[in-house]
N, C-alpha and C positions, 0 to 999 in steps of 0.2 A: 672700319668694315669689318663685320663678322665674317670669319673663316669660312664659313658655311654658305656666304653669300658673294665668295669671291669672283673677280673676273680672271679667267683662265689665261695663261700665256699661248701664243700661237705654238711654241714649243710642244707643250701639254697636249694641245688639241691635235696638231700633227702626230705625235706620238700616239695617241688614242686611237685616231683613224687608222694607223697602219695596223692595227689589230684586225679591223674590219675587211682591209685590202687582203690580209693574209687569208681570213676565213673564207672570203667570198671567191678566192680561186678555187677552192674546193667545192664551196657551195653552189656557185654558178655554174660549176661544170656538173654537178648532181642536178640541177634544175633544168639545163639545157640539153643536157648531152647522155644522161644515165641511161634511159629509154633507149636511145640510139646506140648506145654503147653495147647494152645487153642484147638487143636484137641483131644489130648489123656487124658487130665487131666479135662480141662473144659467141655469137650464132645460138642465143636462148630462144626459144619459142615466145612470142609476144605474151601469150597468156601466162606462161610461167615467170616472164619477166614482170608483168604486172602483179602476181602474187608477192614476188621478192620484195619489189619495191613498197608495196603497201604494207606486207608484214613486218618487214624490217624497220621500215620508216615509223610504223604505230609502236613498234616497241620501244623504239628510242624515244618516240615523242612521250610515252609514259613514264619514262625515267626522269623527265623534267620536273615535275612535283618534288621527287626525291632529292633531286639536286638542288632546287631553289631551299629547300629546309637544310640541306647540308650546307651552302653557301651563307645563308643567315647565320648560322650556328658556328661558322668557322672564324676564329680568333688567333691572329698572328700578328707580329711586330708590323707586317706588311699590309694588314687590313684582312677584310673578309673576302674580297673578290679578286683582287690582284694575283695572289698566289696561285690562283688555278688557271689563270693564263700563262704563267711559268710551267707549272706542273706538267699541264697537258700539252704543250707546244712540241715536244718529240713525238709522244704516241700520236698526236694528230696526224703528223706528216707521214709516219710508218703506215697507219691505217689508210691514208689516201692514195698511196701507192699501190697497197696490196688489194684495194677494192678496185681499181682498174688495172689490175695484171689477169690475164686469161692463162689458168693452168692448163696443162695437157691432160685433162680429165675427161670420163665419160660425159654424156649430155646430163645424166643426173648428178654426177659429181661437180660439173660446172655449176648447176642450178645451186646446190647445196654450198659450194664455196662463195658464190655470190651473195647468199643469204647471210651467212657468217659474217664476212667481211662488211657487209652493208650495215649489219645490226651493230658491229663493233665500232665502225666509223661514227655512226649516228650518236652512240653513246658517247665517245670521246668530244664528239662535236658539242654535245650537250654540256659535258663537265667544261668544256672551255667557252664556249659561247654564252651560255646562261649567265656565268659571272661576269664575262665581258658586257654583255647588255645591261646588267644591274649596276656595273660599275659607273654608266653614265648618270646614273641618278643619285651617286653619292660624291661626285667630283666638286659639284657646287649646288646650291639651292636657287640660283640666279636662273628664272624663267629664260631671259633674253640669252644668256650665255648657254643655256641648254639647247636652244634652237640654233645657236651658232656651233655647237659641237656636233650637232646633227647634221648640219651643212657641211662642215669638214668630214665626218664619218662616212656620209654618203656620197660624197664626191669621191671618196676612195673605195667606195663599193662601185661606182660608175667606172673607175680605172680599172677595177679588177673585172667588172663584166665587159668592158671594152677587150680586155686582153683576151678572156676566155671566148666570148661571142664572136670576135673578130680574129683572132689569132689562133684560137686552140686548132680548128681544122688544118690550116697550113702548116702549124707546127707538127702534129700528129703526122703529117705525110713527109714533112722535112726529118723530123728526128727519128722517124721510123724507115725512113729511105724508101716510102711507098707502101710499108706493112703497118696497117693500122693499129693492129695488135702490139707490136713493139714500140709504134708511137705513141699510143695513149700512155704506157707503161713509163716511158721517157720523159714525157712531158709532165706527167702528174710528179714525177721525180724532181723537175726542175720547180714546179709550183711548190711542193713540200718544202723544198730546200728554202726557199726565198719565204715561206709563211713562218718557219721556224725562227729565222733571224727577226721577222717583223712582229712577232708576239713577244720575244724578248724585248725588243725595243719600247713595245706598249707597256710592259712591267717596269722597266726601268724610268720611264719618263712621268708617268702618272701617280697621282696620290688622292687617296680617300679622306674626304672632310666631313662628310655629315655620318655620323654614326648613332645608333640607337642609345637612348639614356642608358647608363650603368645599372638602373633597377629595372629595366624593361627585362621580363622573362617570361614572355608569351609563349605558349604552348603551340605545335602544330595544330591542333584543334581548333585554338583561338584564331590562329591566322587564317585558316579556311574559312573559320565562321566571318571573320570580316570580310572574305572576299566575296561570299555568296550575296551578302547585304551590299555589295559595292555595284550599282548598276553600271557606272561607265566602265569597270572592269569586265563585266559579261559583254557589253557592247564590244569592246575592243578585243577581247579573245575570239568572239565571233568574226568580227570584220578580219582580224589576223590569218583566220583559218581561210576565209574565202579570198582574201588577196592572194594567199601563197599558193592556193588551188588555181587561180588564175593566173598566176606567173608560172607555174608548172604546166599548166595546159598550153598556153600560148608558147611559151618558151622551147617546151619539147616538141611543139608542132613544126617549127620554123624549118628545121634541116628536112623533114619529109616534105614540106612545103615546096622547098627549092629543089628537092630532088626528084619528086615526082609529080609536082602540078604544074608550076611554071614552064613556059614554052622556052627549051635551051637555047634555040635559034633566036628569038626575040631578045632573051636576057644577054646573049652574045652582044648582037647589035646594040642593045642600050649601052653596055659596058663600053664598047668601041667609041660611041656617039659623044659620052661624057669625058672620054679621055682616060678612064680607069685602067684598061688593058695597056695603054700606052705610058701611063705611069708605071705599071708593073714591070713592063718590058725594060724601062730604065732603071728601075730597081734591081732587077735581076742582072742586068749589064754592070751595075756598081758592084755587085756580090762577086760577079765573076772575074772583073778585073782586080778584086781583092784577094783571090784565090779561093774564094768561098763558094766553091762548085756546087757543094750539098746545100746551100741555102736559096733555093729557087723556088719562088711562088707557083702553087700548082696551076695547071693550065686549064682544067676544066670550069666551064662557066658558072655552074652551080654553086662550087665552093667561092668562087671570087664573088659571085652575087649574094650569097649569105653573108659574106664577112662585110660586104659594102652596107648592106640592108641593115644588119646588126649595129655598124659604125655609126650610120646616119641616125638611127635611134638613140644611140647612147650620147652622142654629141647633144642631141637636143634634150635629152634628160638632163645632161648636166646643166644647160641653159634654164630648165626648168627648176632645178636645185637652186640654181642663183638667184631666181626671183622667189623662191618659198618663203624665205626668212622674212623678208619684208612684207610680203603679203600676210603672213601668219601674224608678224607684231601688228599688223593694222586691222585685219578681219578676224582674226582668231584661227586657231588651228583647225578646228572642226569644220568650219564652213569651206576653208579653202581646200582642204583634204577631200571632202563630199562632192563639191563640185568639180573638181579636177579629176577624181576618179571616176565621175559618171562620164565625163567627156572623153576621157581615154579609154573608157569601154565602150563608147559611140565608134570612136575611131576604128577600134579592134574589129567591129561589127562590119565595118565597111569592107571588108576583105572577102566578105562572103558575095560580094556583087562583081568582082573583077573577074574577067576571063583570063586565061593562061598566057596571052601576050601583052596584057595590060601593065607592062612593067613599071613605067612612069608613075602611074598613079600608086602602084603599090609602093614605091618609095616614098613618094609626099604622104601617104597616109602613115606610113611608119614614123615619119618626121613629127607628124601632128600628135600621134599617139604619144611619142616619146617625149614631147615637151610637157602635155597634160600629166602624164604620169610622173614626170620628174618632179614637179609640183608637190606630189604626194610622199615623196621616197623619205626626205628629212621629218616629216612630220608623224609617221606612224610611231616612231620609237619615241620622239619627243613627247607625244600622246600618252605613250603608256608610261614614261616618268612621271607625267601630269598625275596619271591614276595612283602611282604610288604617293605623291604628295597627297592627294586628295584621300587617301586611306588614312595617312598620319593625321591629315587635318581633321577627319571625322572620328577617328578612334584613339588619337595620341599614343598609337603604336606605329613603328615603322617597319615594314616586312617586304624591303625591296625585292630580295632575292626571291621570294615565293611569287610574288606578283611577276616579275620578269620571267620565270620558271613557267608560269602558266601561259604567257606570250610566247616563250619559245616552245611549248607543247603546241601550240596554235600555229606557228611556223612549220613545225615538224608534221602535224597532222596536215596542214594543206598541202606541204611539198610531197608526203606520200600519198594522199589521195588524189592530187593532181598529176603526179607522175603515174600512179597506178591506172589513171583514167586514160592518159595518152597511150600506154601500153594495151591497156585492156580494151578501147574503144577500136584500135587499130587490129587487135585481134578479131574483135566482134565484126568487123568489116571484111576480114579475111585478108589483112596483109600479109605477104609473103617476100621477104626480103631477097630471097634467092632469083625473083623474076625482074626484068628489066622494066616493063610496064605493068602497072597495077590495074586491077578492073576498076570501072566506073563507080563500084559501091566503094571501094577504098578511098577514091579520089573525093567522093563525099565526105568521108568520114574526117579526112585531112583538111577539108575546106572547113568543117565544124569546129574541128579543133582548133583553128586558126582564127574563127571569127564568132561564131552564135554562143558556143560554150563559154569563152572569156567573157563575153558581154554579159551574160546571164550571172555568172558568178561575181563580177565586178558590180554589177547593179545591185546585187543582195548585200554586199559589203556596204555600198554608199547608204542602202536603204537603212543598215542597223545604227547609223549615225544618229538617227532620231531618238535613240536611249540613249545616247552619251550626252550627260549633263554638263560637261566642263566646257562652256562657252567662254567668249574673250573677258566678259566680267567677271566669271567664276576664277578664271586663271588668275587674274590680279588679285583678287580677295584672297584666294589661298597662298599665293607668295606672299603677300603683305601680312597675313596671321602667321604663317610658319616663320619667317623672319622674327617677328615681334616674340614669338614663343620660344624660340632658341636664343635669342638674346636675354631674355628674362631669364631663361636657365642658366645661361652663362654667368650672368651676373650673382644670380642666386648662389651658385656654387664656387664663386671667384676664380672662375677660370678665363674670364675677360677683362 
């Protein structure tokens, strides 16, 4: 078997996936809690928080094409992409801590500090995650193995998402002894330390096997020329932007939805009826008997409900990931991705119809949304890797780094736009974190953030798939032709 078409070991797949777990401890925190951290913890006005998230994020996004060109032109004994994962591990951890630290500055000083640290964080994120994403396209040329890698990778993403969305707020309160400012800093320190170790493991356990031909010397202009003629690439760029706008919109709205919209008394009754509070009481008793008096789950219903809500969605996302590969192998990535994305959008839209006391149906809808969205999670990056193959197939030149850099740009742009929209929409409706009960206008804005706006952006993303030409038949043909081409090249040069 050609080395470029090998089946990867479980060790390498797990090692690779740990890199995404590390990055997503930070990324999921940005996506879910950055607006909340700025408005409710750092006490930055919502309009200023929106400007910080958008400006810092977009500056970081525009660094991606530069990073893609640098990665494609990096040549070391470890490969093109793996070294960047090692080199950026520690800086990534340091910037994550600084970005979630609240200095004792004036209001203007806090805004400036937030902008600078956020820009630096997204820059180092690009330098780390762009090569990491591109690495998936050069581990093997086997399409089925790439689908498998994506399943491992995004199972790790779900683990990170579970940790962040279910446990972060309780950890903040526990590690800060009730002080959210101190708690965020300590929690991010914990995440950063874990992340550095995992990035090093990814570097040590992976190997680059697909490399450009030695004679390939394409210029950045030629690479960009190939991209603008690549319709699947254009479609995936737009899809990526709108998917991550959606994730930021809905993810950023959850904490406000539980804090300000759902009825706390109804939520408490629901948590008692399903046995959750009884489970927490038992857990707290175990910690107390072990002498861990500081590790007590917070008592407010909103925190518990928020954590359980996210946990239920994530569990069913993982179930969706489990079915994703076999459905994609049978029906093609494009078809499964589009249908599942639209159905998850419909589930998200349903939240607009629920009353504050309709707690049970809120949780059931989250489960449905989680399953349908879970089907799409491994497919996005696998489809982007297919776009790199499509470019190689069409142009006989491989530019994995710049293709993935454009998609990371889309991710960053979507994250920035979506995060800015959360804070901006709240500002537009008059959100004031200092008051206990928000106005009806603010409540309306929070409901729209939770439902209507994510449905619109998910639907736009699904519609763009009409311009994505790589169906199941084309996937198979590209894989067959590239394997034959690489085998012929290896035999011609006497390498195989």
